[in-house]
TITORFI-316802 format. One record per residue: x, y, z of N, C-alpha, C in turn; residue in three letters; residue number from 0; chain. Coordinates in steps of 0.05 Angstrom, whole numbers, plus 5000, padded with zeros to 4 digits. Atoms other than C-alpha are relative to their C-alpha. Example, Ala and Ser with C-alpha at 12.3 -4.5 7.8 and 13.67 -1.06 7.14 Angstrom:
2
PASE,nu,nv,nw,cau,cav,caw,cu,cv,cw,r,k,c
PASE,5018,4976,5000,5246,4910,5156,5018,5024,5000,ALA,0,A
PASE,4984,4976,4999,5273,4979,5143,4985,5022,5014,SER,1,A
***
This chain:
320
PASE,nu,nv,nw,cau,cav,caw,cu,cv,cw,r,k,c
PASE,5002,5014,4976,6552,9451,2262,5002,4971,4993,MET,0,A
PASE,4997,5026,5007,6585,9385,2259,4984,4980,5023,ARG,1,A
PASE,5015,5016,4984,6547,9323,2284,5007,4972,5007,TYR,2,A
PASE,4991,5027,4981,6580,9265,2324,4986,4980,4994,THR,3,A
PASE,5015,5031,4995,6564,9193,2318,4986,5003,5032,ARG,4,A
PASE,5017,4989,4967,6550,9214,2399,4979,5012,4995,ARG,5,A
PASE,5021,4983,5004,6508,9263,2382,4971,4991,4990,CYS,6,A
PASE,5017,5001,5013,6465,9234,2328,4983,4982,5025,MET,7,A
PASE,5016,5021,4981,6454,9169,2382,4983,5021,5019,LEU,8,A
PASE,5016,4984,4976,6435,9226,2440,4979,5005,4981,GLY,9,A
PASE,5028,4995,5011,6379,9254,2391,4989,4978,4998,SER,10,A
PASE,5025,5021,5001,6352,9188,2376,4998,4985,5021,LEU,11,A
PASE,5024,5014,4972,6346,9162,2446,4972,5024,5008,ALA,12,A
PASE,5015,4987,4991,6320,9225,2466,4967,5010,4988,ALA,13,A
PASE,5022,4997,5008,6268,9229,2413,4985,4965,5009,MET,14,A
PASE,5016,5028,4990,6246,9152,2430,4994,5005,5027,ALA,15,A
PASE,5009,5003,4973,6244,9172,2502,4968,5018,5003,ALA,16,A
PASE,5027,4993,5003,6192,9220,2476,4977,5004,4982,ALA,17,A
PASE,5026,5012,5008,6146,9179,2448,4978,4988,5022,GLN,18,A
PASE,5017,5013,4990,6083,9152,2477,5002,4967,5008,PRO,19,A
PASE,4995,5037,5002,6086,9078,2508,4983,4982,4980,PRO,20,A
PASE,5015,5019,5015,6065,9029,2469,4975,4983,5015,ARG,21,A
PASE,5020,5001,4985,5995,9007,2489,5005,4967,5011,PRO,22,A
PASE,4993,5035,5000,5999,8929,2518,4980,4984,4982,PRO,23,A
PASE,5011,5019,5021,5991,8872,2473,4970,4993,5010,ARG,24,A
PASE,5019,5008,4988,5919,8853,2480,5004,4964,4990,LEU,25,A
PASE,5008,5035,4998,5904,8775,2489,4978,4995,4976,LYS,26,A
PASE,5025,5015,5035,5868,8734,2424,4979,4995,5021,SER,27,A
PASE,5029,5006,4986,5795,8736,2441,4987,4976,4980,TRP,28,A
PASE,5033,5026,5010,5744,8670,2434,4993,5004,5024,LYS,29,A
PASE,5024,5000,4990,5682,8682,2469,4982,4973,4981,PRO,30,A
PASE,5016,5026,5010,5639,8615,2454,4974,5015,4990,LYS,31,A
PASE,5018,4987,5014,5586,8654,2410,4971,4973,4996,LEU,32,A
PASE,5019,5018,5008,5509,8617,2421,4981,5014,5001,GLY,33,A
PASE,5030,4991,5009,5432,8620,2423,4988,4997,5032,VAL,34,A
PASE,5019,4997,4968,5388,8637,2489,4976,4976,4981,LEU,35,A
PASE,5017,5014,5006,5341,8579,2473,4984,4976,5017,ALA,36,A
PASE,5021,5027,4986,5281,8525,2496,5022,4986,4995,ARG,37,A
PASE,4987,5027,5004,5306,8454,2505,4988,4980,4984,TYR,38,A
PASE,5010,5016,5025,5299,8411,2446,5027,4983,4992,SER,39,A
PASE,4978,5014,5020,5341,8359,2410,5007,5015,4983,GLU,40,A
PASE,4996,4984,5027,5327,8394,2348,5006,5026,5008,LYS,41,A
PASE,4987,4964,4993,5349,8461,2371,5023,4995,5008,ASN,42,A
PASE,4972,4996,5001,5411,8434,2399,5018,4988,4978,LEU,43,A
PASE,4980,5013,5024,5437,8390,2340,4991,5018,4975,GLU,44,A
PASE,4989,4973,5016,5415,8466,2295,5027,5004,5000,PHE,45,A
PASE,4978,4982,4991,5457,8499,2334,5027,4992,4998,LEU,46,A
PASE,4973,5019,5009,5517,8448,2328,5001,5007,4967,LYS,47,A
PASE,4996,5000,5029,5506,8444,2257,4998,5025,4988,GLN,48,A
PASE,4996,4986,5012,5505,8519,2242,5019,5012,5012,GLU,49,A
PASE,4971,4993,4994,5571,8526,2277,4998,5015,5024,GLY,50,A
PASE,5005,4986,4970,5547,8555,2348,5017,4982,5013,PHE,51,A
PASE,4979,5021,4974,5586,8537,2408,4987,5000,5021,ALA,52,A
PASE,5017,5002,4974,5539,8553,2460,4975,5006,5004,GLY,53,A
PASE,5022,4994,5004,5470,8555,2479,5001,5008,5029,VAL,54,A
PASE,5015,4994,4985,5433,8586,2533,4970,4992,5009,GLU,55,A
PASE,5022,5010,4984,5376,8553,2572,4980,5011,5011,LEU,56,A
PASE,5019,4988,4996,5304,8581,2578,4985,4984,5014,THR,57,A
PASE,5019,5019,4990,5256,8549,2626,4972,5002,4981,THR,58,A
PASE,5030,5002,5019,5177,8532,2586,4992,4982,5019,ASN,59,A
PASE,5014,5018,4981,5136,8508,2639,4968,4982,4985,PRO,60,A
PASE,5013,5022,5017,5090,8486,2584,5008,4983,4970,LYS,61,A
PASE,4978,5020,5018,5145,8447,2544,5011,4980,5011,GLY,62,A
PASE,4986,5020,4986,5193,8401,2560,5028,5005,5013,GLU,63,A
PASE,4984,4993,4978,5240,8433,2610,4992,5025,5011,LEU,64,A
PASE,5005,4987,4986,5215,8469,2664,5017,4994,5030,ASP,65,A
PASE,4981,5000,4986,5271,8483,2715,4987,4993,5022,PHE,66,A
PASE,5013,5001,4982,5227,8490,2778,4987,4967,5006,ALA,67,A
PASE,5004,5027,4995,5205,8416,2772,5015,4977,4980,THR,68,A
PASE,4981,5017,5013,5254,8382,2731,5022,4983,5023,ALA,69,A
PASE,4980,5020,4976,5292,8331,2775,5032,4989,4981,GLY,70,A
PASE,4978,5015,5005,5354,8288,2766,5008,4990,4973,GLU,71,A
PASE,5009,5016,5022,5329,8248,2709,5014,5024,4975,GLU,72,A
PASE,4997,4976,5021,5323,8311,2661,5019,5019,4998,LYS,73,A
PASE,4982,4991,4997,5385,8340,2685,5027,4983,4984,ALA,74,A
PASE,4984,5015,5001,5422,8279,2666,5000,5000,4972,GLU,75,A
PASE,5000,4993,5021,5389,8284,2597,5008,5018,4978,LYS,76,A
PASE,5002,4971,5009,5394,8358,2583,5037,4989,4998,VAL,77,A
PASE,4964,4993,4997,5474,8344,2606,5013,4988,4977,LYS,78,A
PASE,4993,5020,5017,5479,8283,2561,5006,5017,4972,ALA,79,A
PASE,4995,4984,5032,5457,8324,2494,5015,5026,5003,SER,80,A
PASE,4977,4982,5008,5501,8379,2507,5021,4993,4995,VAL,81,A
PASE,4971,5011,5005,5559,8339,2517,5012,4995,4976,ARG,82,A
PASE,4994,5013,5021,5546,8294,2461,5003,5027,4968,ARG,83,A
PASE,5003,4977,5024,5538,8359,2411,5024,5022,5013,LEU,84,A
PASE,4967,4981,4994,5603,8395,2443,4987,5030,5004,GLY,85,A
PASE,5007,4967,4996,5559,8462,2463,5012,5000,5035,LEU,86,A
PASE,4994,4986,4962,5583,8504,2528,4969,5009,5000,ASP,87,A
PASE,5021,4992,4986,5523,8515,2568,5003,5014,5025,LEU,88,A
PASE,4996,4993,4990,5533,8562,2615,4991,5023,5023,ALA,89,A
PASE,5021,4979,4991,5474,8600,2630,4970,4985,5004,VAL,90,A
PASE,5025,5005,5007,5405,8582,2637,4979,5024,5021,ILE,91,A
PASE,5028,4970,5004,5344,8635,2642,4969,4996,5022,GLN,92,A
PASE,5028,5015,4974,5285,8629,2710,4999,5036,4997,SER,93,A
PASE,5005,4973,4995,5253,8705,2705,4982,4990,5022,VAL,94,A
PASE,5012,4994,4971,5227,8715,2781,4991,5024,5015,GLN,95,A
PASE,4998,4972,4981,5195,8773,2824,5015,4991,5034,ASN,96,A
PASE,4983,4998,4979,5240,8756,2880,4990,5003,5026,HIS,97,A
PASE,5020,4977,4979,5209,8805,2925,4980,5006,4997,ILE,98,A
PASE,5035,4992,5000,5135,8809,2907,4998,5002,5027,ALA,99,A
PASE,5012,4975,4980,5100,8852,2956,4975,4968,5014,PRO,100,A
PASE,5019,5021,4987,5048,8785,2961,5014,4973,5008,ASP,101,A
PASE,4991,5024,5000,5069,8731,3002,5011,4969,4988,PRO,102,A
PASE,5011,5030,5008,5039,8671,2974,5020,5006,4970,GLU,103,A
PASE,4989,5000,5026,5072,8697,2903,5033,4999,5006,MET,104,A
PASE,4976,5003,4996,5136,8713,2936,5017,4972,5011,ARG,105,A
PASE,4989,5027,4985,5144,8638,2975,4997,4980,4969,LYS,106,A
PASE,4995,5021,5034,5126,8601,2900,5029,5017,4982,ARG,107,A
PASE,4978,4998,5016,5184,8648,2862,5020,4991,5010,ALA,108,A
PASE,4970,5024,4984,5238,8625,2923,5001,4970,4989,ASN,109,A
PASE,4999,5025,5001,5217,8568,2914,5010,4987,4973,GLY,110,A
PASE,4990,4998,5027,5221,8562,2837,5034,5005,5002,ALA,111,A
PASE,4966,4996,5003,5289,8596,2839,5020,4976,5006,PHE,112,A
PASE,4977,5013,4983,5319,8563,2890,5000,4965,4987,SER,113,A
PASE,4996,5026,5012,5302,8495,2855,5013,4996,4970,ARG,114,A
PASE,4981,5000,5022,5329,8523,2794,5029,5005,4998,THR,115,A
PASE,4969,4998,5002,5395,8547,2818,5014,4964,5007,ILE,116,A
PASE,4991,5028,4999,5402,8471,2838,5001,4986,4969,GLU,117,A
PASE,5005,5011,5026,5382,8451,2773,5029,5000,4986,PHE,118,A
PASE,4980,4986,5011,5437,8497,2745,5025,4989,5013,ALA,119,A
PASE,4985,5013,4993,5484,8463,2790,5008,4969,4990,GLY,120,A
PASE,4992,5033,5014,5474,8388,2761,5007,5002,4974,ARG,121,A
PASE,4993,4994,5027,5486,8416,2690,5022,5009,4992,LEU,122,A
PASE,4969,4983,4996,5551,8448,2715,4992,5028,4982,GLY,123,A
PASE,4995,4970,5010,5522,8518,2688,5005,5018,5020,ALA,124,A
PASE,4995,4986,4981,5561,8570,2720,4977,5022,5015,PRO,125,A
PASE,5021,4977,4994,5503,8628,2720,4976,4992,4995,PHE,126,A
PASE,5037,4989,4999,5431,8636,2730,4986,5026,4989,VAL,127,A
PASE,5006,4972,5009,5403,8698,2690,4968,5000,5008,SER,128,A
PASE,5017,4991,4980,5343,8734,2726,4992,5025,4993,THR,129,A
PASE,5001,4971,4994,5313,8795,2738,4997,5007,5034,THR,130,A
PASE,4995,4984,4975,5327,8833,2810,4978,4988,5020,SER,131,A
PASE,5020,4994,4977,5258,8831,2833,4992,5024,5009,GLY,132,A
PASE,5006,4977,4997,5218,8891,2850,4972,5008,5016,THR,133,A
PASE,5024,4993,4985,5167,8924,2899,4994,5019,4991,MET,134,A
PASE,5008,4971,5013,5137,8981,2857,4992,5006,5022,PRO,135,A
PASE,5015,4969,4988,5123,9044,2882,5018,5004,5028,GLY,136,A
PASE,4982,4995,4976,5178,9034,2940,5029,5009,4997,ARG,137,A
PASE,4970,4988,5014,5248,9074,2942,5011,4979,4987,PRO,138,A
PASE,4983,5018,5000,5298,9038,2911,5025,4995,5010,LEU,139,A
PASE,4972,5017,4978,5352,9033,2968,4972,4982,5010,GLU,140,A
PASE,5009,5022,4990,5288,8997,3004,4995,4976,4985,GLU,141,A
PASE,5002,5025,5017,5281,8949,2949,5023,4988,4994,GLN,142,A
PASE,4969,5019,4993,5359,8933,2947,4998,4988,5010,ALA,143,A
PASE,4996,5015,4975,5360,8925,3022,4980,4973,4997,ALA,144,A
PASE,5014,5024,5005,5306,8873,3003,5008,4985,4985,GLU,145,A
PASE,4983,5005,5028,5336,8849,2943,5018,4983,5020,ILE,146,A
PASE,4984,5014,4979,5394,8832,2992,4997,4977,5023,VAL,147,A
PASE,5011,5027,4982,5362,8794,3052,4991,4975,4988,ARG,148,A
PASE,5015,5022,5009,5321,8755,3010,5021,4980,4988,VAL,149,A
PASE,4983,5015,5017,5379,8729,2964,5024,4987,5023,TYR,150,A
PASE,4988,5011,4975,5428,8722,3024,4996,4983,5016,THR,151,A
PASE,5008,5021,4989,5377,8684,3063,4983,4972,4983,GLU,152,A
PASE,5009,5015,5012,5344,8639,3006,5025,4985,4984,SER,153,A
PASE,4980,5008,5021,5400,8637,2950,5020,4997,5004,TYR,154,A
PASE,4974,4999,4999,5463,8648,2969,5014,4972,5012,PHE,155,A
PASE,4982,5025,4988,5476,8586,3008,5002,4977,4970,PRO,156,A
PASE,5006,5017,5020,5451,8551,2951,5031,5006,4976,LEU,157,A
PASE,4978,4997,5020,5497,8591,2898,5027,4992,5010,CYS,158,A
PASE,4972,5019,4995,5556,8568,2944,4999,4968,4998,GLU,159,A
PASE,5001,5033,5009,5539,8494,2946,5007,4988,4968,LYS,160,A
PASE,4992,5010,5035,5529,8488,2867,5021,5014,4988,HIS,161,A
PASE,4977,4979,5017,5583,8547,2847,4980,5003,4974,LYS,162,A
PASE,5012,4975,5029,5531,8589,2808,4997,5023,5006,VAL,163,A
PASE,4996,4975,5008,5528,8653,2799,4970,5009,4996,ARG,164,A
PASE,5029,4988,5009,5459,8703,2790,5008,5025,4990,ILE,165,A
PASE,4996,4978,5027,5458,8749,2731,4974,5018,4998,VAL,166,A
PASE,5023,4989,5002,5410,8803,2724,5003,5017,4971,TRP,167,A
PASE,5003,4991,5029,5384,8818,2645,4988,5031,5017,GLU,168,A
PASE,5013,4973,5004,5367,8895,2641,4974,5007,4993,PRO,169,A
PASE,5020,4991,5002,5296,8876,2629,4974,5022,5002,TRP,170,A
PASE,5014,4978,4981,5255,8944,2642,4972,4988,4999,ALA,171,A
PASE,5019,5003,4996,5187,8913,2628,4991,4972,5018,GLY,172,A
PASE,5000,5020,4980,5201,8852,2681,5004,5002,5023,GLY,173,A
PASE,4995,4987,4971,5204,8852,2753,5024,5005,5007,PRO,174,A
PASE,4971,5007,4993,5264,8887,2767,5011,5024,4996,ASN,175,A
PASE,4989,4977,5007,5301,8944,2784,5036,5006,4993,ILE,176,A
PASE,4966,5003,5028,5370,8919,2746,4991,5005,4975,ALA,177,A
PASE,5001,4989,5026,5350,8962,2688,5021,5019,4986,THR,178,A
PASE,4978,4980,5014,5413,9008,2677,5014,5008,5021,GLY,179,A
PASE,4979,4996,4982,5471,9044,2713,4983,5011,5027,PRO,180,A
PASE,5013,4993,4961,5417,9077,2774,4992,4975,5016,ALA,181,A
PASE,5009,5013,4979,5396,9010,2791,5021,4977,5008,GLY,182,A
PASE,4979,5007,4995,5460,8978,2786,5019,5013,5021,TYR,183,A
PASE,4980,4991,4990,5500,9023,2823,4977,4994,5034,GLU,184,A
PASE,5013,5000,4978,5438,9021,2883,4997,4967,5006,ALA,185,A
PASE,4985,5030,4985,5453,8942,2881,5022,4998,4999,LEU,186,A
PASE,4973,5002,4992,5519,8938,2882,5005,5009,5025,PHE,187,A
PASE,4987,4983,4977,5529,8987,2933,4983,4985,5027,LYS,188,A
PASE,5023,5020,4985,5466,8939,2977,5024,4981,5001,ALA,189,A
PASE,4982,5026,4995,5515,8875,2964,5020,5004,4997,PHE,190,A
PASE,4969,4998,4988,5574,8905,2975,5026,4976,4975,GLY,191,A
PASE,4980,5022,5017,5637,8853,2943,4982,4968,4994,ASP,192,A
PASE,5013,5028,5003,5588,8795,2939,5008,4989,4975,SER,193,A
PASE,4996,5010,5024,5613,8742,2892,4982,4988,4984,PRO,194,A
PASE,5022,5007,5007,5544,8720,2883,4982,5016,4976,TRP,195,A
PASE,5011,4986,5018,5515,8767,2832,5008,5022,4981,VAL,196,A
PASE,4988,4982,5015,5526,8805,2774,4984,5003,4977,GLY,197,A
PASE,5022,4986,5025,5497,8836,2702,5004,4983,4977,ILE,198,A
PASE,4992,5010,5022,5481,8795,2639,4981,5025,4984,GLN,199,A
PASE,5000,4969,5023,5487,8856,2593,4991,4992,4975,TYR,200,A
PASE,5013,4990,5021,5438,8867,2541,4996,5029,4991,ASP,201,A
PASE,5005,4960,5003,5449,8940,2506,4966,5000,4994,PRO,202,A
PASE,5025,5000,5005,5383,8926,2469,4972,5015,5025,SER,203,A
PASE,5028,4995,4972,5338,8941,2539,5011,5027,5012,HIS,204,A
PASE,4990,4972,4989,5386,9003,2554,4984,5022,4976,LEU,205,A
PASE,5000,4984,5024,5383,9030,2483,4961,5019,4994,LEU,206,A
PASE,5036,4983,5002,5298,9037,2482,4992,5014,5029,TRP,207,A
PASE,4994,4980,4977,5310,9065,2549,5010,5030,4997,GLN,208,A
PASE,4980,4971,5010,5345,9124,2516,5026,5006,5024,MET,209,A
PASE,4969,4996,4987,5413,9107,2557,5020,4994,4971,MET,210,A
PASE,4970,5005,5015,5478,9099,2527,5006,4974,5003,ASP,211,A
PASE,4994,5016,4986,5487,9029,2523,5030,5001,5004,PRO,212,A
PASE,4971,5001,5007,5563,9030,2510,5017,5017,5023,ILE,213,A
PASE,4993,4992,4967,5578,9085,2568,5001,4973,5017,GLN,214,A
PASE,5005,5020,4978,5542,9039,2620,5010,4967,4986,ALA,215,A
PASE,4985,5023,5008,5580,8980,2597,5029,4997,5002,MET,216,A
PASE,4977,5000,4991,5643,9007,2600,5000,5014,5032,ARG,217,A
PASE,5003,4993,4974,5619,9034,2671,5002,4979,5026,ASP,218,A
PASE,5005,5018,4986,5604,8965,2698,5009,4977,4982,PHE,219,A
PASE,4987,5029,5015,5650,8917,2656,5011,4982,5021,ILE,220,A
PASE,4989,5016,4977,5679,8890,2719,4975,4982,5008,ASP,221,A
PASE,5023,5018,4988,5609,8861,2742,4985,4987,4974,LYS,222,A
PASE,5019,5020,5035,5583,8833,2662,5012,4977,5008,ILE,223,A
PASE,4989,5017,5008,5593,8759,2670,4985,4989,4976,HIS,224,A
PASE,5005,5015,5025,5549,8740,2609,4990,5022,4987,ALA,225,A
PASE,5006,4977,5023,5519,8779,2551,4981,4984,4981,VAL,226,A
PASE,5019,5003,5027,5459,8776,2504,5001,5024,4988,HIS,227,A
PASE,5000,4979,5028,5463,8802,2430,4973,5001,4984,LEU,228,A
PASE,5029,4994,5013,5397,8837,2409,5004,5030,5001,LYS,229,A
PASE,5006,4972,5009,5385,8898,2383,4967,5010,5004,ASP,230,A
PASE,5023,4987,4999,5338,8950,2388,4995,5026,4972,THR,231,A
PASE,5007,4977,5025,5301,8996,2323,4985,5016,5011,GLU,232,A
PASE,5017,4976,4994,5280,9061,2342,4983,5017,4981,ILE,233,A
PASE,5020,4995,5021,5214,9078,2297,5007,5029,5003,LEU,234,A
PASE,5008,4973,4996,5229,9153,2292,4981,5019,4987,TRP,235,A
PASE,5019,4998,5008,5172,9174,2255,4984,5000,5014,PRO,236,A
PASE,5020,5012,4978,5131,9139,2305,5001,5020,5019,VAL,237,A
PASE,5003,4986,4976,5161,9170,2363,5004,5039,4996,LEU,238,A
PASE,4995,4968,5004,5172,9243,2340,4972,5011,5005,ARG,239,A
PASE,5034,4990,4994,5087,9242,2330,4991,4995,5024,ARG,240,A
PASE,5018,5000,4979,5072,9209,2394,5016,4998,5026,VAL,241,A
PASE,4982,4999,4966,5138,9219,2447,4993,4969,5013,GLY,242,A
PASE,4997,5016,4988,5152,9167,2491,4980,4979,5010,ILE,243,A
PASE,5025,5010,4992,5085,9154,2523,4978,5005,4985,ASN,244,A
PASE,5014,4992,5024,5048,9151,2463,4967,4997,5010,PRO,245,A
PASE,5031,5002,4983,4968,9165,2491,4987,4977,4973,PRO,246,A
PASE,5006,5022,5009,4953,9109,2439,5018,4975,4989,ASN,247,A
PASE,4992,5024,5004,4995,9064,2450,5014,4989,4979,ASN,248,A
PASE,4985,5009,5024,5035,9062,2387,5029,4988,5004,ALA,249,A
PASE,4972,5009,4992,5092,9024,2385,5023,5014,4995,ARG,250,A
PASE,4981,4976,5016,5156,9070,2373,5029,4979,5001,TRP,251,A
PASE,4981,5008,4991,5206,9019,2385,5002,4960,4996,TRP,252,A
PASE,5007,5030,4989,5218,8938,2378,5025,4996,4997,ARG,253,A
PASE,4969,5017,4999,5275,8889,2382,4998,4987,4978,PHE,254,A
PASE,4992,5008,5019,5316,8866,2328,5017,4974,5005,ARG,255,A
PASE,4968,5023,5006,5372,8811,2306,5023,5027,5007,LEU,256,A
PASE,4979,4977,5005,5433,8847,2314,5012,5008,4972,PRO,257,A
PASE,5002,4985,5025,5451,8897,2263,4981,5013,4985,GLY,258,A
PASE,5014,4980,5015,5387,8919,2246,4986,5011,5017,MET,259,A
PASE,5013,4973,4985,5372,8971,2300,5029,5016,4999,GLY,260,A
PASE,4973,4975,5004,5421,9025,2324,5015,5002,5025,ALA,261,A
PASE,4974,5005,4976,5468,8991,2375,5021,5001,4977,VAL,262,A
PASE,4970,4991,5018,5539,9014,2358,5019,4966,5004,ASP,263,A
PASE,4989,5019,4997,5564,8943,2349,5030,4999,5004,TRP,264,A
PASE,4968,5003,4995,5643,8950,2333,5002,5011,5029,PRO,265,A
PASE,4987,4988,4984,5640,9000,2393,4997,4977,5033,ALA,266,A
PASE,5005,5023,4977,5608,8943,2439,5008,4980,5000,PHE,267,A
PASE,4988,5027,5000,5646,8886,2413,5029,5011,5012,PHE,268,A
PASE,4980,4990,4994,5711,8937,2429,5001,4996,5029,THR,269,A
PASE,5001,5009,4967,5691,8940,2502,5004,4970,5005,VAL,270,A
PASE,5001,5035,4981,5687,8865,2514,5030,4995,4984,LEU,271,A
PASE,4975,5006,5004,5753,8859,2474,5020,5011,5013,MET,272,A
PASE,4982,4983,4989,5790,8907,2507,5007,4997,5036,GLU,273,A
PASE,5011,5005,4976,5764,8886,2577,5021,4958,4993,LYS,274,A
PASE,4975,5032,5005,5794,8805,2544,4970,4985,5015,GLY,275,A
PASE,5014,5026,4994,5721,8778,2563,4993,4977,4978,TYR,276,A
PASE,5001,5025,5012,5710,8705,2547,4967,4984,5011,GLU,277,A
PASE,5018,5012,4989,5644,8694,2582,4973,4992,4972,GLY,278,A
PASE,5026,5000,5028,5581,8669,2548,4982,5031,4990,PRO,279,A
PASE,5016,4980,5015,5545,8712,2493,4985,4983,4988,MET,280,A
PASE,5025,5010,5016,5485,8692,2467,4979,5012,4981,ASN,281,A
PASE,5019,4981,5013,5438,8716,2419,4975,4989,5011,ILE,282,A
PASE,5033,4995,4976,5366,8734,2450,4984,5005,4971,GLU,283,A
PASE,5021,5004,5026,5321,8726,2379,4972,5001,5006,HIS,284,A
PASE,5034,4983,4987,5261,8766,2396,4988,5024,4976,GLU,285,A
PASE,5008,4978,5027,5253,8797,2317,4979,4985,4990,ASP,286,A
PASE,5023,5014,5012,5188,8788,2293,4988,4997,4965,SER,287,A
PASE,4997,4996,5029,5207,8803,2223,5006,4962,4996,PHE,288,A
PASE,4995,5033,5013,5236,8718,2224,4991,4988,5018,TYR,289,A
PASE,5008,5024,4989,5191,8685,2269,4995,4999,5032,GLY,290,A
PASE,5008,4992,4965,5185,8710,2340,4973,5011,5006,PHE,291,A
PASE,4992,5020,4982,5145,8692,2378,4993,4971,4984,PRO,292,A
PASE,5016,5029,5013,5130,8612,2357,4987,4991,5032,TYR,293,A
PASE,5014,5026,4974,5090,8560,2399,5018,4978,5006,PRO,294,A
PASE,4992,5017,5000,5121,8499,2423,5031,5002,5015,GLY,295,A
PASE,4975,4993,4984,5196,8480,2441,5019,5007,4976,ASP,296,A
PASE,4982,5007,5024,5232,8467,2372,4997,5027,4980,ASP,297,A
PASE,5005,4981,5020,5252,8523,2328,4988,4993,4967,PHE,298,A
PASE,5006,5004,5024,5213,8534,2271,5020,5014,4973,PRO,299,A
PASE,4989,4998,5029,5238,8544,2194,5013,5034,5003,GLU,300,A
PASE,4995,4973,4991,5229,8617,2199,5024,5014,5016,GLU,301,A
PASE,4989,4996,4978,5263,8626,2263,5026,4994,4994,PHE,302,A
PASE,4980,5014,5000,5319,8588,2248,5017,5016,4969,LYS,303,A
PASE,4988,4986,5028,5333,8633,2176,5008,5030,5023,ALA,304,A
PASE,4997,4977,4972,5330,8697,2238,5029,4986,5005,GLY,305,A
PASE,4979,5010,4987,5384,8660,2272,5026,4998,4976,LEU,306,A
PASE,4979,5008,5017,5428,8642,2210,5011,5035,4989,ARG,307,A
PASE,4997,4973,5005,5422,8722,2192,5021,5014,5019,VAL,308,A
PASE,4982,4995,4988,5449,8739,2251,5033,4988,5008,ALA,309,A
PASE,4973,5011,4996,5503,8689,2260,5023,5015,4977,LEU,310,A
PASE,4987,4990,5023,5530,8720,2191,5012,5024,5010,ARG,311,A
PASE,4989,4981,4985,5532,8788,2221,5008,5001,5014,TYR,312,A
PASE,4993,4997,4990,5561,8778,2277,5024,4985,5000,LEU,313,A
PASE,4968,5015,5001,5622,8733,2254,5010,5029,4998,ARG,314,A
PASE,4982,4971,5004,5649,8810,2232,5019,5001,5023,GLN,315,A
PASE,4989,4992,4970,5664,8819,2308,5008,4971,5019,PHE,316,A
PASE,4992,5019,4991,5672,8742,2333,4998,4981,4992,VAL,317,A
PASE,4996,5021,5006,5712,8694,2317,4991,4974,5005,PRO,318,A
PASE,5014,5029,4991,5691,8625,2305,5012,4981,5007,ALA,319,A
***
């Protein structure tokens, strides 16, 4: 059988048409890697010196910065320090029970968080990280509805005025129903398409709750506006002996620096890269092998060593 030039070209065209389409080219990925920290000049200078690009500030009522009481003068001081060092301040953290059953506790929490939103606006930080709030023992949908009511009345006017959004960290040990997919679904259904709420995703919290942090991340990626980088180590010899509700209160899991626990970090960062996520990404250091917890505001040397270890590990995935 003779193959003409026309036949050959036709065969090549058919082969090309049969090939699956090439995936779209992903844009370059340049998130800003930072650290969750208490405010101090020494801490900010350390982060700059070590090559971090951002910082998330947490309130410390016993230290130099308490968002609930800090005024314009303190805001200008913090803002000037961050600007001088070229750090990106995108998130401030303030944990409250926004729907506390006790009226006085709720009033204090709502007032403190309202002032925190105002303080974030002064700093130019677009996100305030918190817990959703909870009324223990109440049905999930009832709690979600009360959270919507309180946020809509107390917080959203301030969010709109100061251009600040609220993001929930999935901390199951706090006043929170935003601890994973079930809580997320109830809250986002209740809030509808509100632009003022989202997720600060931390895989370590889902992992110790025996959830799949990677699948949950895929399912809610459009609601993730900030990220915490923290790992969880499962102490399997302990867990197999005492179970998840140990009668002797044995600790069967512990927080670790990224790379020292069970989080699948290559998969974690792949989800972010596929989405083109470039929001705040901060190490939350709660590793007791490296100086956590510590008194005061300034990082001690052992804590700094842990941050250096975490930074070296994360540079595999997050470009400088």
